[in-house]
N, C-alpha and C positions, 0 to 999 in steps of 0.2 A: 287486818292482815290475815290472809288465808294461808294455812300451812298444811302439809302432809308429811307424815313420818312413816317410813317403811323399814322393816328388818329384812335383809337379804342374806342368804347363805346357802351353800350347797345347791345353787341353782334354783332356789325357791324364794318366794317373796310373800310377805304379809303386811297389810297396812294396820297402823295403830287403831283406826276406827273399828276394824273387824275384831281385834282383840278386846277392846273395850265393850263392844256389843256382847261378846260371849261371856265376859265377866259379869256384866249387868244381868244377863239371863240367869246365871247361877245365883246371883244375889236375890233376884225376885223369886226364883224357885224355892229359896230358903225362907220365904215368907216376908221378905223385906220390901221396902219401897225405894224406887230410884231416887226420890227427893231426899232420902235419908243419907245418901252418900255424901260425905263431906270431904274425905280424902281418899284418893285411889292411887296407889303406887304399883307400878308394873316393872318387872325385871325380866327381860328376855334373855334366855340362855340357849342360843341356837344349837350348840353342840349336843345338848340334851333334848332338843325338840320340845322345849318347855318354856312356858311363860308363867312366872310366879307373880302373885299379887297379894296386896293387903288392902282392906277397906276399913277406914276409920280406925286403923291401928289394932283392931281386935278380931277381924274376920279375914282369914287368909286361905289360900289354896293355889292350885296350879291347873293349867290347861295345856293341851298340845299347842305348840307354836304354829305349826303348819297343819292344815286340814286338807 
């Protein structure tokens, strides 16, 4: 099954894949390996233009939702 997930608000749109790619870039920049990601939780908050995330329950941060 092929799926696509988008967040839309205030006339802007972002795809889930784009958010995941940005989060993975941050993870790798911190010296980690993609294969070490076991759990990735993403929380989009359009009213704050923010996307909060946790990786493996102990690494967390946020990125801009719309670029």
